[in-house]
MDAnalysis code that builds the backbone (N, CA, C; Angstrom):
import MDAnalysis as mda
import numpy as np

u = mda.Universe.empty(252, n_residues=84, atom_resindex=np.repeat(np.arange(84), 3), trajectory=True)
u.add_TopologyAttr("name", ["N", "CA", "C"] * 84)
u.add_TopologyAttr("resid", np.arange(1, 85))
u.add_TopologyAttr("resname", ["MET", "THR", "LYS", "GLN", "THR", "ILE", "VAL", "LYS", "LYS", "ILE", "LEU", "VAL", "SER", "SER", "ALA", "VAL", "VAL", "MET", "MET", "LEU", "SER", "ALA", "CYS", "GLY", "THR", "THR", "THR", "SER", "ASP", "ARG", "ALA", "LEU", "SER", "GLY", "ALA", "GLY", "ILE", "GLY", "ALA", "GLY", "VAL", "GLY", "ALA", "VAL", "GLY", "SER", "ALA", "LEU", "THR", "GLY", "GLY", "SER", "PRO", "LEU", "THR", "GLY", "ALA", "LEU", "VAL", "GLY", "GLY", "ALA", "VAL", "GLY", "GLY", "ALA", "ALA", "GLY", "GLY", "LEU", "THR", "LYS", "GLN", "SER", "ASP", "VAL", "ASN", "LEU", "GLY", "LYS", "PRO", "VAL", "TRP", "ARG"])
u.atoms.positions = np.array([
    [0.848, -1.167, 0.000],
    [0.000, 0.000, 0.000],
    [0.903, 1.243, 0.000],
    [0.595, 2.179, -0.862],
    [1.434, 3.368, -0.964],
    [1.110, 4.368, 0.137],
    [2.057, 5.246, 0.357],
    [1.871, 6.276, 1.379],
    [0.682, 7.170, 1.028],
    [0.502, 7.465, -0.245],
    [-0.600, 8.324, -0.683],
    [-1.955, 7.661, -0.393],
    [-2.057, 6.365, -0.597],
    [-3.292, 5.643, -0.308],
    [-3.596, 5.672, 1.180],
    [-2.570, 5.482, 2.005],
    [-2.758, 5.513, 3.450],
    [-3.227, 6.884, 3.898],
    [-2.625, 7.944, 3.362],
    [-3.020, 9.304, 3.725],
    [-4.470, 9.561, 3.327],
    [-4.880, 9.102, 2.165],
    [-6.271, 9.268, 1.727],
    [-7.228, 8.559, 2.674],
    [-6.883, 7.350, 3.097],
    [-7.754, 6.603, 4.001],
    [-7.833, 7.286, 5.368],
    [-6.719, 7.844, 5.810],
    [-6.727, 8.568, 7.086],
    [-7.607, 9.808, 6.978],
    [-7.522, 10.529, 5.879],
    [-8.355, 11.718, 5.689],
    [-9.837, 11.362, 5.626],
    [-10.167, 10.288, 4.956],
    [-11.566, 9.860, 4.883],
    [-12.052, 9.455, 6.270],
    [-11.228, 8.710, 7.004],
    [-11.603, 8.315, 8.367],
    [-11.794, 9.535, 9.250],
    [-10.926, 10.525, 9.108],
    [-11.049, 11.748, 9.895],
    [-12.336, 12.488, 9.567],
    [-12.696, 12.516, 8.295],
    [-13.941, 13.177, 7.891],
    [-15.147, 12.456, 8.489],
    [-15.115, 11.132, 8.499],
    [-16.213, 10.360, 9.085],
    [-16.321, 10.654, 10.573],
    [-15.182, 10.691, 11.249],
    [-15.174, 10.994, 12.685],
    [-15.769, 12.371, 12.929],
    [-15.377, 13.353, 12.133],
    [-15.894, 14.710, 12.311],
    [-17.407, 14.750, 12.113],
    [-17.919, 13.992, 11.145],
    [-19.356, 14.016, 10.885],
    [-20.142, 13.276, 11.957],
    [-19.551, 12.267, 12.568],
    [-20.277, 11.432, 13.518],
    [-19.907, 11.692, 14.969],
    [-19.198, 12.757, 15.233],
    [-18.582, 12.896, 16.545],
    [-19.463, 13.492, 17.622],
    [-20.684, 13.796, 17.367],
    [-21.412, 14.558, 18.367],
    [-22.816, 14.044, 18.630],
    [-22.934, 13.263, 19.669],
    [-24.238, 12.880, 20.193],
    [-24.390, 13.562, 21.541],
    [-25.548, 14.078, 21.819],
    [-25.796, 14.675, 23.116],
    [-25.840, 16.185, 23.067],
    [-26.269, 16.748, 24.186],
    [-26.410, 18.196, 24.251],
    [-25.309, 18.863, 25.066],
    [-24.715, 18.146, 26.004],
    [-23.659, 18.753, 26.818],
    [-22.304, 18.533, 26.157],
    [-21.363, 19.374, 26.509],
    [-20.018, 19.257, 25.954],
    [-19.397, 17.913, 26.312],
    [-19.607, 17.462, 27.543],
    [-19.008, 16.184, 27.944],
    [-19.638, 15.002, 27.201],
    [-20.945, 15.029, 26.995],
    [-21.600, 13.964, 26.223],
    [-21.049, 13.927, 24.802],
    [-20.906, 15.084, 24.219],
    [-20.426, 15.164, 22.850],
    [-18.977, 14.708, 22.744],
    [-18.151, 15.077, 23.712],
    [-16.747, 14.658, 23.711],
    [-16.636, 13.148, 23.915],
    [-17.427, 12.595, 24.840],
    [-17.387, 11.145, 25.078],
    [-17.850, 10.351, 23.864],
    [-18.948, 10.769, 23.263],
    [-19.436, 10.040, 22.096],
    [-18.459, 10.185, 20.929],
    [-17.898, 11.356, 20.776],
    [-16.910, 11.568, 19.717],
    [-15.674, 10.710, 19.912],
    [-15.212, 10.613, 21.156],
    [-14.037, 9.788, 21.440],
    [-14.317, 8.312, 21.165],
    [-15.501, 7.857, 21.538],
    [-15.854, 6.456, 21.294],
    [-15.951, 6.132, 19.817],
    [-16.635, 6.982, 19.092],
    [-16.776, 6.773, 17.648],
    [-15.416, 6.885, 16.970],
    [-14.644, 7.886, 17.370],
    [-13.317, 8.086, 16.781],
    [-12.384, 6.923, 17.038],
    [-12.429, 6.374, 18.244],
    [-11.578, 5.235, 18.574],
    [-11.938, 4.024, 17.712],
    [-13.229, 3.797, 17.529],
    [-13.660, 2.674, 16.694],
    [-13.245, 2.837, 15.243],
    [-13.494, 4.020, 14.701],
    [-13.129, 4.283, 13.312],
    [-11.612, 4.235, 13.136],
    [-10.892, 4.802, 14.111],
    [-9.431, 4.792, 14.025],
    [-8.854, 3.393, 14.079],
    [-9.382, 2.546, 14.950],
    [-8.887, 1.175, 15.066],
    [-9.144, 0.385, 13.782],
    [-10.354, 0.500, 13.263],
    [-10.690, -0.227, 12.032],
    [-9.890, 0.316, 10.852],
    [-9.829, 1.635, 10.734],
    [-9.079, 2.241, 9.630],
    [-7.609, 1.879, 9.666],
    [-7.035, 1.877, 10.845],
    [-5.627, 1.536, 10.977],
    [-5.385, 0.061, 10.663],
    [-6.280, -0.789, 11.114],
    [-6.139, -2.216, 10.822],
    [-6.242, -2.484, 9.320],
    [-7.133, -1.757, 8.638],
    [-7.300, -1.939, 7.197],
    [-6.103, -1.436, 6.403],
    [-5.393, -0.459, 6.934],
    [-4.245, 0.091, 6.220],
    [-2.940, -0.582, 6.609],
    [-3.009, -1.590, 7.476],
    [-1.806, -2.308, 7.852],
    [-1.079, -1.699, 9.035],
    [-1.689, -0.750, 9.704],
    [-1.073, -0.105, 10.861],
    [-1.493, -0.780, 12.149],
    [-1.150, -0.159, 13.238],
    [-1.495, -0.679, 14.549],
    [-2.893, -0.216, 14.941],
    [-3.821, -1.138, 15.205],
    [-5.161, -0.746, 15.622],
    [-5.162, 0.061, 16.922],
    [-4.233, -0.235, 17.829],
    [-4.163, 0.513, 19.083],
    [-3.791, 1.972, 18.822],
    [-2.815, 2.187, 17.968],
    [-2.432, 3.563, 17.622],
    [-3.582, 4.273, 16.925],
    [-4.251, 3.582, 16.007],
    [-5.405, 4.161, 15.316],
    [-6.513, 4.529, 16.280],
    [-6.750, 3.662, 17.276],
    [-7.790, 3.938, 18.263],
    [-7.424, 5.147, 19.114],
    [-6.165, 5.257, 19.496],
    [-5.740, 6.406, 20.302],
    [-5.868, 7.717, 19.535],
    [-5.395, 7.710, 18.305],
    [-5.467, 8.934, 17.483],
    [-6.923, 9.262, 17.155],
    [-7.688, 8.264, 16.747],
    [-9.100, 8.479, 16.422],
    [-9.899, 8.952, 17.621],
    [-9.613, 8.382, 18.782],
    [-10.296, 8.811, 20.002],
    [-9.992, 10.251, 20.354],
    [-8.733, 10.638, 20.183],
    [-8.350, 12.025, 20.478],
    [-9.007, 12.999, 19.501],
    [-8.985, 12.663, 18.218],
    [-9.594, 13.539, 17.206],
    [-11.111, 13.604, 17.399],
    [-11.732, 12.455, 17.615],
    [-13.189, 12.421, 17.808],
    [-13.622, 13.147, 19.067],
    [-12.868, 12.961, 20.152],
    [-13.186, 13.657, 21.397],
    [-13.067, 15.154, 21.261],
    [-12.017, 15.587, 20.579],
    [-11.834, 17.026, 20.351],
    [-12.950, 17.575, 19.468],
    [-13.279, 16.846, 18.407],
    [-14.348, 17.310, 17.505],
    [-15.684, 17.379, 18.235],
    [-15.984, 16.379, 19.036],
    [-17.236, 16.388, 19.782],
    [-17.280, 17.485, 20.820],
    [-16.169, 17.722, 21.490],
    [-16.121, 18.752, 22.517],
    [-16.119, 20.163, 21.973],
    [-15.631, 20.328, 20.753],
    [-15.519, 21.666, 20.174],
    [-16.702, 22.064, 19.295],
    [-17.567, 21.114, 18.976],
    [-18.742, 21.463, 18.175],
    [-19.926, 21.732, 19.086],
    [-20.892, 22.434, 18.534],
    [-22.122, 22.746, 19.272],
    [-23.242, 21.859, 18.761],
    [-24.282, 21.738, 19.558],
    [-25.411, 20.907, 19.152],
    [-26.010, 21.409, 17.840],
    [-25.966, 22.706, 17.612],
    [-26.522, 23.253, 16.375],
    [-25.643, 22.935, 15.162],
    [-24.355, 22.598, 15.389],
    [-23.461, 22.238, 14.286],
    [-23.722, 20.822, 13.801],
    [-23.700, 19.877, 14.732],
    [-23.912, 18.467, 14.426],
    [-24.743, 17.888, 15.553],
    [-25.843, 17.229, 15.217],
    [-26.688, 16.653, 16.259],
    [-27.157, 15.279, 15.831],
    [-26.656, 14.247, 16.506],
    [-27.064, 12.871, 16.204],
    [-28.067, 12.351, 17.217],
    [-28.584, 13.249, 18.041],
    [-29.607, 12.842, 18.985],
    [-29.056, 12.529, 20.366],
    [-29.906, 11.918, 21.158],
    [-29.590, 11.602, 22.540],
    [-28.572, 10.464, 22.595],
    [-27.535, 10.575, 23.446],
    [-26.561, 9.486, 23.552],
    [-27.191, 8.246, 24.193],
    [-26.607, 7.111, 23.932],
    [-27.131, 5.836, 24.404],
    [-27.187, 5.788, 25.930],
    [-26.232, 6.400, 26.598],
    [-26.160, 6.312, 28.062],
    [-27.119, 7.257, 28.771],
    [-27.902, 8.042, 28.086],
    [-28.869, 8.965, 28.723],
    [-30.262, 8.413, 28.631],
])
């Protein structure tokens, strides 16, 4: 797999995380849901590209958590989180 292909897959995974990163109305709910979704997408994306799923989960969780915590409910709203 070429470096360019890996970068494209990482960018697509990041875009998915950004779009799916926010469930809930509070900042903490949004950050938690974003981190969970990001970790899952990062682990799967990294495994598919031949990387370490643990590293992918850590990076995806950090990006998803940040995206969820920094967005507002009016920006992205996927509804009530499962734990509420």
